C-alpha positions in Angstrom: 32.6 17.0 -14.7 29.0 15.7 -14.8 27.7 14.5 -11.5 25.1 12.1 -12.6 27.4 9.0 -12.7 29.0 9.5 -9.3 28.1 8.0 -6.0 27.8 10.0 -2.9 31.4 9.7 -1.7 32.7 10.5 -5.2 30.5 13.6 -5.2 31.9 14.7 -2.0 35.4 14.1 -2.9 35.0 16.0 -6.2 33.3 19.0 -4.5 29.7 18.5 -5.5 28.4 19.1 -2.0 24.8 19.8 -2.9 24.6 16.7 -5.0 26.2 14.4 -2.3 23.8 15.9 0.4 20.9 15.0 -1.9 22.2 11.5 -2.5 22.8 10.9 1.2 19.3 12.0 2.1 17.7 10.0 -0.8 19.4 6.8 0.6 17.8 7.5 4.0 14.3 8.4 2.3 14.1 5.2 0.4 15.2 3.1 3.4 12.6 4.8 5.7 9.9 4.3 2.9 10.6 0.5 2.9 10.1 0.3 6.6 6.8 2.2 6.4 5.7 0.1 3.4 6.3 -3.0 5.5 3.8 -1.5 8.0 1.4 -0.8 5.2 1.9 3.0 5.4 2.5 5.1 2.5 3.6 8.7 2.2 3.2 11.0 -0.8 5.4 13.8 0.5 8.9 14.0 2.0 7.6 15.8 5.1 4.8 13.2 5.4 7.4 10.4 5.3 9.5 12.0 8.1 6.3 12.5 10.2 5.2 9.0 9.6 8.5 7.6 10.3 8.6 9.4 13.7 5.1 8.5 14.5 5.1 4.8 13.5 8.7 3.9 14.3 10.4 6.3 16.6 7.6 7.0 19.0 6.7 3.3 19.2 10.4 2.6 20.2 11.2 0.5 17.2 13.9 3.0 16.1 16.0 5.4 18.3 14.9 8.9 18.3 18.3 10.1 17.0 17.5 8.4 13.7 14.3 10.4 13.3 16.2 13.5 13.9 18.8 12.5 11.2 16.1 11.9 8.7 14.5 15.1 9.5 17.8 17.2 9.4 18.9 15.4 6.3 15.6 16.4 4.6 16.0 19.9 5.6 19.6 20.2 4.3 18.5 18.4 1.1 15.8 20.8 0.5 18.0 23.8 1.1 20.8 22.3 -1.2 18.3 21.5 -4.0 16.0 24.6 -3.8 17.7 27.3 -1.7 18.6 30.0 -4.2 21.6 31.3 -2.4 22.4 28.2 -0.4 25.3 25.9 -1.2 26.2 23.0 1.1 29.7 23.1 2.7 32.1 20.3 2.7 31.5 19.7 6.4 27.7 19.5 5.8 28.3 17.0 3.0 30.5 14.9 5.3 28.0 14.8 8.0 25.2 13.9 5.6 27.2 11.0 4.4 28.1 9.8 7.9 24.5 10.2 9.0 23.4 8.3 5.9 25.6 5.5 6.6 24.7 5.2 10.3 20.9 5.5 9.3 21.2 2.5 6.7 23.0 0.4 9.2 20.3 1.0 11.6 17.6 0.0 9.1 19.6 -3.1 8.3 19.7 -4.1 12.0 15.9 -3.5 12.2 15.3 -5.7 9.2 17.6 -8.5 10.5 16.2 -8.4 13.8 12.7 -9.1 12.3 14.1 -11.9 10.0 13.5 -9.8 6.8 17.1 -10.0 5.6 19.9 -12.4 6.6 23.2 -10.9 5.4 
């Protein structure tokens, strides 16, 4: 089975835990990138994005601290999943990554709605 055409949930369901973790992280990464771009902030690295998210959104009280931690933890797990020679994400880690990704995206939607940037 090729994992290229499956969403995060399908990857999890079919045992592609590393790929599921990666997709969950990238959904968070892109959402965080959008918020930073709205503030005129660009990052060229994953670690830079996590740092800028913390500095410009979490520390200023615009986003709860737990979401900064979720993003940071998700980045670390994704890097282990993608690049760790002997690392393989577990089903439990993939499930947590999916849960955190959903929560993170909901928080970003709330942030955007509160500021009148989206209406649905």
